[in-house]
N, C-alpha and C positions, 0 to 999 in steps of 0.2 A: 495615644489608639490603641495598644495591643490591652492596655485593662479594661477601658471602657468595650471595649469589642469584642474581649472573651469570651468562649462558651463553659458548658459546667456550670456546677453550684452557683447561684448569683446570692453573695453575702448579704445582703439584700433580707432574702430567706431566712437567714441565722438570727437578724436583726428583729426581722417580721414576728418570728414565731416569740424570742424574749417577749416581746412587747404587747403576744394576746396575752402573754401568762403575768402579766402583772398590771394597777390601775396605777400605771403612772403616770406623768406629762411624756407627751413622746419624745423622748433623748433617745440616744443610740449612748451602749454601754460606753465610757470612755475608756482609750484601751492604751498603756502604757509608749511610752516616747524609746527605740532604743536606747536615748544616752539617759533617761533615768527623769528626764523631764516631768514632772504631773502630769497625769491625763487632762485631757478639756474635754465635759459635754458634750457632742451635739446633734444639737435641735432634729426635729425628723425636719423642717421647714430646709435648714441648711442645710442637709444629707438630696435634699430636694433639690435644692438651688444645686449643690456640687454638681450629681450626676448629670442634670440637664445640662450643663455647659460643658461637660465628659463629652457625651455622647455627642453633642454638638461638633466638638473640639473630631470626633473622629469622624462623624462622618464628612466632614471639609479634606479630611485628609484624605480619604477613602479618595473625594471628588476629584480633589487632586493628582491625585495618582491614575485615576482613570482617563486625568485629561493628558496627562503624560503619556497617557501608553504604555506599550513595552519596556519603551528608555528607562524607564527607572527597576527591570529585572520583573514586575507585577503582571502575570498572563492576564489577559481578561476574566479568562471563566475566573478565577482565584478571587480578583475583584470584587465578581458581580457575588462570589458563595460568601465572601467577608460581610459584603451589603445585609445580603440576608441575612445572615448571623448579626449582625448589629440593630439591625429591625426589630430580628424577636426580641433583642435584648431590650431593648427600649421597649415593647409593648410589653414584654414579664414584668420591667419595673417598674412601671407607668402602674402596671395593677396591682404590684405591690403595696407600692405608696399612696396608692388612693384606697387602698380595703385599708393598710395602718392607719392611715389617718381619719377612714370614717370611723376607725373602734375608736379612737383618742379626742374625737371630738375636733381635728385638729382641720382649720381651712388654709390648706395650702395656696400660698401667693403661684408657687413656682412646682408647677407640673406638667409631669414629661408627658403627658394628654395632649396637654395643651399646644395649641402650634407655632409653629421657631416665629418670633418677629424678625416682618421684613419692614423697609421704608415704607408702607402704608399703612400695616396695621402699627405704624409708631408715628401715624400721621403728617408725613412729610412727604413731598412730592420723590417718582422715582431716579431724577435727575441729581437728588441729593448724595454726595460720596460720603462727607463726613461734617462734625459735631462740633462747636464752639462754645464752650461754655462757662461764663462768669462765675466766681467759686462764694462770693458773699452774697446772699439772697436767693442765690437760682440753684444752688447741690450743696449746702451746709450753711448751717446758722453763726457762724461765726465773726457776724459782723459786733453785735455785744461783749464778744471774747476779746478782741482787737482793742475798742474801746475802751472796756476795762487797761484791758495792759498798756493802753496811753495814759493812763490815768495816772496804773500806778508809775507810769516813768515822767510824766509833767507835775502832778502834785507836787513831790519831796522842793521841786525847783521854782515854786511859783512859794510855796509855804515861807520857804529861805528866804525868798523876797522878800515877800511880808513881814513877816520876821526883823530884817535887817531896816524896812520904810517903816515902817509903821502901818504901813493904806492894805484895809484890807475889801476894802473892792479893787474893782478895774484899775490899775491891768495885773494885778496880781489874784485876780481872785480865782478860785480854786477848779477845777479842767471842769467842766460839765460831758460822760456822754453822751449825753443827748443831742447835747448841740453842736460843740467844738469837732466834737468826731466826722459829725457829716459836713461841714461848716468849710474843717480846712485840712482832716485829714486821709476821710475815707477814698479809697480809688486811687491814692496818690502812694511812691513811692516813698520809703521812710526819709529818708533823709529832704525830699523834697514837702512831706509832712510836715517834719519842724520846722522846716523854716517857716511854711506857712502859719503856722502857730502859730512862734516867735512873735513876728509882725504882725500877727492878729492883736500882742500883748502889748506890741511895742516894745518889746524886746530882742537886743542884737546876740546875738554871741559868735565866737570864732567856732568855724567849721572844726577843727581839729582833724584829725589824724582819724582810719579808718582800723585799729586797733587801741583806741581809745577806751578806758575802762567803761564798763559802763555804771552811768548816771554822773558823769563828768559832764560840766557846765562846759559842752562843747554842741553841734549841734552832729557829732558822730557818737559823743560820748549817751547823749540823748536817742537815739535811732537803736544804741545798740542794747542801751536799758528797757526800750519796751519792745528789742526782739530778747534779750531775755524772759521779763517779763511774760511774754506771750507762751513761750515754753513753759513755764512754770506751771501759767492753769490749766495749759492743753496736759498734765501733768495731773490736773488737778480733778479736773472741770471734765479733758475731753471735750468733744465736740460733736454732736450730731447731726448727720445730714436729713436733710428733707426725707420722709420715706419715698415720696412719686420721685423724686429724683433719679435717688439708688435704683429701684424698678426702671427710670427710665433709660439708663446707662446700662444694666445690666441688657436691657432692648436689642440697644446703642451695637454693643458688644453684640449678641445676637443675628442681628439680620446684617453684617459684618461690615459698619460703618470703624470708625478709625476719629477721636475722640481726645481733644484739648483743654486746656481750662487758660482760661487768661485772669492775670489777675497780679494787683500789684503786692503782696504781701511776697515776702524774698522763705516764709515760710512754709510757700506753699503747699508744699511734698510734705510738712510735716502734719496740714492741715485734712488732708489728703488720707493720710493715714490712719490719724486719730478715727476720724470718719467711716476709713473701711472703703476706701473710692477709689485709691491708688491703684489697685489692679486692672480698673476699668477707664483707665486716664495714660491715654498713647504722651502724646507729648504734653510738656506744661511752661506758659511764655509766663515767668514768676518775676519779684520783683527784679530778683536778680539778671535774667534776660532782657525786662525792660536800662536796666544798668548798665549791663555790659555792649547792649551792641546798639543802645543809646534811644532806645527807641520814645516817640512821645505819648504819653497817656491819653486817652481816653476823653474827650472825640473826636482825639487823631484817629485815626486808623491804623497804626504803628503795629499797633503791638496784635491787631488781631488779623493782618497781615504776614505776619513773623508766625501764628499758627497755621497759618493757610501752608507756607511754605515748609514749617515740619512739617507738616502729613504729605505735602504732596498733592493738593488739589488747586484745584479752581478755587476766586472766592465764589465764586457763583453757581460753586458744584458745592458746597458748603449752607450749613444751616446752621445761625446764630442762636443763642438762649441767653438775653440779659434783662435787668433789670429796671435799668437806670438807662434815663432821657438820655445820658453820656455815651452807654453802649450803644442803643438803639444810632444813636446820631454816628458810631467808632463803625459799627457795623453796614451801616449804609453805605458811610464813604469810599468803604472798604467793597465794594462790589461784590458783598455777602447773598446769595440766593435765595435766601429763607430765613425772618426775622423775627421768633416766638420773643414772647416779651411775657417775663413769669411777674405778677400782680402782689404783693402781699401786702400792698398797702391802700388795696381802694384807689385806685389811677387807673382803671384802666381806660376809659374813652382817655383820657391823658398820652395816655404809651399808646394808644392804638390812633393816635391822631401825629405821634409825631416818627410812624413812620415805622409801628412794628404789624407784621400780615398778620397775623392772631396773637391774643393775650389771653393768658390762664391762668388760675389763681395755684397749682401746681400741675406740674409734669406729666403727673398719671393720667390728668385732664385729659394728653393727645393719644394716650392706647388707648388700643380696639380694646373690647373688653374681653375677645376670643382669644387671648393671648393667655389669659388667668393667670398675669404677672399683679 
């Protein structure tokens, strides 16, 4: 709070002055790290987003102090004086950022002069206290990455079987990412997915052990190879967050809503980190939690209910964001208060008929334009 609420020379003034003297993209000059780490250029958009969040956190801290009264050692007069200083800094910073953005022809998504997000500006009823998001298809584009990693893990097994038997068709035909992934693996924990896929090909393998080397012809070995392949692809290719989903998560953070992600992937944390969403998510019910807590997968409500427990909110006070029929079924079975379906495949009517309260093609459609997000 101290940094965002201090008075004196605003550091943005120096940045703005430097920007006005150059016709370059709107970025703040890189600042070397104390440990010698190479400096990273910061865009004006990132600067605005971080400043907006810092000022909101500072305001929340002052509000908490005001509610606590003198028990925390801050006289009421001092709290009011600090609040006034913070509001003046917000106005000054917003003016500077808007001015620099105008001069640099940059359209800011995170304008300080825009109102703070609330439940209503997020398209949610006032009773909602938390949000539970599916990962693949709602927040990130990780589905194709998972399918490719499964292909990396399973094709060597299938190729070896074909070579030994001379059979070039079923059951040893190569893995089809567009068919096999969604039919047998999507939304399932790794071990269960391996078993379902092998059964579809009429192949039986021993379960093996959790520490089997990646690629060993056991259920655990293939699952470990898939995890290894996914991390390799994450390092090479990265993974993207849907732009509207990131904006929505940022708005939920501003509005004081806790957020959880439910995913069958044991690599949920790595995916969120690579997509830049990890700092916006409070809890994760991933493949590891599903295994350790013996949770049933969607359409069972287990994982959704576990997310609500972690967030400390009753299911009827949560909003769920799903993209599959099974996800909607799970949310309804859990008693979730609001179910939003994200339709990226032209199935709006079917998703609505399944029980979604609202269907959008992107979470940004839920945002009130006045937010400036």
